[in-house]
N, C-alpha and C positions, 0 to 999 in steps of 0.2 A: 503493500499500499504506499503511495506517494502522496506528498501534501505540496502544493505550491501555494506560498502566502504572498499576498501583495495588498501594501496600503493597510497594514496592521494598525489598528488604532487602540491606544490603552484605555481601559475603563476604570473609574474612580472606585475606592473601595466602599462597603455599605456599613451604615452606622447601626448602633444597636436599636432594637425596637423600643419605641416608648411606652410608657405605661398607660393602662386604661384611661381614656378621657383626656390625655394629653399627648402632645407630639413629642418624639424622641429627639435626642440631640442630632446634629447633623453629622454625617460620617466623614471621616478622613479623606482628604483629597487623593486621589490616587496618583503614583509617581509614574513620569513618562518612562517607557521603555526605550533606552538607548540602542540596544541590540536585541536581535531575536533571542540570542543566547540568554538575555536576562529571564526568559520563562523558564519555570522550574523544570519543566519537561522536554526542554530542548537543549541539546549539547552541540555547539559549534567551535569549540575551542580545544586547544590541545591537539590530539592526534586527529581530531574532526574538523579541521579548518576546511571550508567548502572551496572547491574550484569553479571556475565559471561554467553555468550550464547544469550544475547540480541541483538536485530536489531533496526535500526532506523526506525520509523513510522512517516509519515506524519500526522499531526494533523489539517491540513488546514492552519496554519500560520508559524508553524515551525517543525523541525525534532527533534524527542526525542527518548530516548531509550524505548524499551518495550518488552514484550513477544511475539512472532509471534503465539504462540499457543492461546493467549487470544485474539488476534486481528485478523491476517489475517485468521486464519483457520475458523472463524466463517462465513466468507463470501466466502471462497475458496472452502470448502468442499462440494460443491453440485454436486453430481456425475451424469455424463453423459447428453446426450441430445437425440434428436429423433435418431441420427445415430451413436452415440459413447458413450463411457464410460470413466469414470476417474479413473485411477488405482493411489493409493497412494502407493509409494514405500518409506517406511519410515526405519530410522535408519541405522546404520552401523552394521557390521557383529559383532557378540557375544554381540551386545546392544538390550535394549528393547524400543519399540516404546508404549507410553502411550497416551491414551485419558483420561484424568483424570478430573472428574467434580471438581469444586472448592469447598473447605469444607465450611460449613456455619459459619458465624462469630457472629451471634446472637443466643440466646437460643432457639428461637422459630421457626428458619428459616430452610427449608429444605436444604441439600446438592444439588448442582447443577446437573441437570440431563443430561446424555448422551443418545440420541436418534439416532439409525441407523435404518432408515426406507427405505426400497425399494420403488421404484415408482410404481404407480398403472398402470395396463394395459389400453389401450384404446380400445373401442369398442369389437374386438375380440382378442386383444393381452393379453398375459400373463403379470401377475404381475412381478416385476423385482426380480432378484436372489440375495440374501444376502450371500456372501461368505467371510468368515473370514480366512485367509491363512496365518499361520506363515512362516517365511523363512525356506528354506532347510538348513541342517547342511552341513558342511565340510566332507571331507573323513572319518573322524573318529568322527566328532562332532554330537551332538544331534540336530534334527530338533528344531526351536522354538516353544515354547508353545502358545496356544491360551487361554487366561484367561479372562472371562467374569465375573467381580466381582461387586456386588451391595454394596453401600456404607454402612459403619457401621452406626448405630444409634447414637443419641446424647448421652451425658454424662450421661442423667439421665432417661429419658423416650422416647427417639426417637427410633421409628422402624427402623430396617434395611431396606436398599434399595431393591426393588424388581428388578429382571432381566427380562426383556420383550423383546424378538427378535420377530419382527413383518414382516412377508412378505408382499408384496404389494397387495392389494385388487383391481382385475380387475373390470370394468364394465360389461363386458362378457368375459368369458374364465377361464383359470387356474389362480388360486391364485398364488402368488411367493413363490419360495422355499427358505427355510432357510437351508445352507448347511454348516455345521461345520464339517470339515474333518481334521483329524490328519494325518500327512504324514506317509506312511510306513517307517519302518527300512530298511536299507540297509546293506547289507553284513552280515558276520557270526555272529557279535555280536551286530548288530544295533537293538535297540528297536523301536516299533512303537510309534509315538507322543500320548500326551495325549490332552484330551479336559477337560478343568476345568471350570465348570460354578459354581460360588462360590457366593452365596447370603450373603449379608452383616449382621453380628450379630447385635442383639439389645444390648442396654447398659442400666444397671440399669433395669426399668420396661419396656423397650422398647421391642417389639416382633422382633425376627429374620424376615429376609426378605423372601419372597416366591419366589419358582421357578415354572412357569407355562408354561407347554409344550401343545400346543393345535393345532391339525391339523384342517384344515380349513373345514367347512361345505360344502357340495354338492351344485351345482347349481341347476337348474330346472331339468336337466336331467344328470347331471354329478355324479360322485362319491366322496363322501367325502375324503378329504385327509387322508393319513397315517402318523402316528408317529412311526418312525422306529429308534431303537437304535441298532447299530451293532458295537461290539468290533472287534478289529483287529485280524488277524490270526496270529499264532505262525510262526517263521521263518522256513526255509526249512529243517534245520537239528534238532535243540534242543530249538527252542524258544517257550516260552510258548504265549498262546492265551490271549489277552486283556481281562481284566473284565469290566462288567457293574455295577457301583456301585451307587445306589440311597440311599444316607444316610441323614436322617431327622437331624435337630438340636437338641442339648441337652438343655434342660432348667436350668437356675440357680434359686436358692432360691425356691420359691414357684410356679414359672411358669411350665407350661405343657411341656413336651418334644414334639417336632415336630413328624409329621407322614408322610410316604409315602402312598398317597391315590390314588387308581386306581377307575376311574368311567367308566359308560357306559350310554350313552343318559341321562347324570345329575344324575345318581344314584350311590351312593358309591358301589362298588363290593368287594373291598379288601383294607385292612389296615394294615400297617406295623408300629408298634411303639415299644416302649420299653416292652410292654407286650406280644408281638409276631405277629403272621400273623393272622388277622381276616378276613374271607371270608363271603361275604353275597351272599347266593345261594348256588349252588351245586359245589362240588370239585369232579373233575374226574381224575382217572389215567388211561392211555392208555399203553398197551403192545406193543410190536413191532409188533405184528400181530393183532393189533386192538381190542383185548379184552378191556372192558372198566369197571371199578369199580367205582362207583358214591355214595358219601355220600350226603344227602340232607335232607330237613325237609318239612313237611306240617305243617299248624297250623290254628287255628281257634278261635275266641273268642265266648264262649257261654254265654249269657246275660240273664237276667230275668229268672233265674233258677225256675221251678216249677214241682211238681210231685215227684213220687217215684224215677224216673230214668230221666237223660238227657243225649241224645245221639249226639256225634259229628259224623254224618253219614258219611261213605266212606272216613274217614280222612286218613286211611291206605291204600296207593295204591295197586293195584293189584300186585303181583310178588315182593313186598318189602320183604327184610330181615330186620325185625324191630328191632332195637339195643336198643330202649327205649321210653318211654313217660314221658314227663316232663309237669309240669303245674304250674300256678301262680294264686292265688285267687286275682282278680283285684278290686272287691267290695264285701265287707263281705256278706256271705252267711247265709241266716236265714231259719228257719223252722226245718231243721234236726240238729242233735247233732254232727255228723260228717259224712264223706262221703267216699266211696271206688272209685277207678279207675280200671276199667278193660275193656276187649273186648267183654262181652256180655256173653261168655262162662265161663271164669274164672274172677268172680265179683271183685277180690282185686288184680290182676296181678301186676299192676303197683302202687298201694297204697292202704293201709287199715287205717281206722279210722283217716282220714285227718282232722285236724280242719278247722273251717269255717273262720277265721278272715283275713281280707284283707293282703296281702304280704305273706301269707302262700304258701310255696312251694311244690311240688310234685317231687321226685328225686329219683335215684337209691336206697338210704337207705330205702325207703318206700315200695319197692318190695318185693312181697311174692314169685316171680319166676323171676329170673334174666337171663335166658336163651334167646337166640337169637330167633325170631319167624319168620318163613316163612309164609307169609300171603296167598300166593296160588293165584290162577287165578282170583279171584273175590276180589274187594276192601272190607276192614274191618272197623269196627266202633271202637270207643273208647267210653265207657259207663260210666257216673257216677251214682252211687247208693246211695240214702240217707239213714242215719240210724238214728234209734228213731221216725223219723217223716219225712214227705214230705218236700222237697225244696219249699219255699214261695218266695225267691229273692236271688239276688246275681249275681255275674259274675266271670268267670274263664277263662284264656287262656290256651289252650292245644296244645302241639307241640309233633308231632310223627318225631323221627329222625331214619332213615333208610338208607339201602344201596340197590342199584340195580346193577346186573351184566350183562353185555352183552358179549356174547360168541364171540371168535375172527372170522375174516371174512376169514381167509386162513389157 
């Protein structure tokens, strides 16, 4: 409970009651209160000296100065009930409203967390909506920014704070939405607002905080939630459309740079880091009229090599334009002195006299024919041929890189 006191007016004392039939004597004149601390149930001196912006907080026996954000908000910011919601309209115009966790004061302590969690739905009700909306700007002023910032790590090895926005989990029904919406720009020169989710940086040996955006899983018969990132449209005359920027953190010292990772069903499908873009699986380019060009791989591990030849049967798909074949000896091959890599018709098309030791690579420098090969309507083989003597043991991983083309539909 907090008390704001304005224009306190002292009141005079009360005189004793007069006897029956006559007036009592006049009461003593009340003394002026020079400081609010003169009140017997208020303490503002000593360790209780107030700071600008403090309010009086009832501590059970005395009023004393304190920060409302650190006291009242903890019990007041409980949003909504069965029939309504709580709107927090914070700050004056051109100012910023902060929800800031207290910094740790000991070496091993974590900074105070801030959790904004929407309510769970009941039975068939949807989970609550989480909407963070900054104030609209004036006629020519910018709309307020929405910044969600994880705390910085400790001075030596503290990890940066994660940013975790969680929609309510229903018993039955839809999961709660998380809606981070920047306002549209207004007028000829108005820019659309930005949404800035900034994970805390690590310090010293600490790692930077992570950002996890996860759409909800489907219920028994429902659809899984979607994760949609949409930038704002440009203005009506000459405004630029907004960008979507996913930027991983940069490491310091001997640490590794962060990555932007895209997964499907828990399997990494694409990674962007300092080295570039790495895609796991097929990469397709589609024309306006749906012609498709796809680059992809097939691979196999051939182990327990024996005999004069070893065949990766049908490793080359029908209709493929073979860009090349690569390989890596994973376990030292024995028996032969060297080996060749071909397609059965051309014995050493993709490698000649390859050595047998583990970690040996087969790559374009080993080719005797580096032309792109169309496989035709039937699948093809990759054949290893032993030189000097037969294979007796060993293992090798073989990868075919190829293109497939699909004609336009219109």
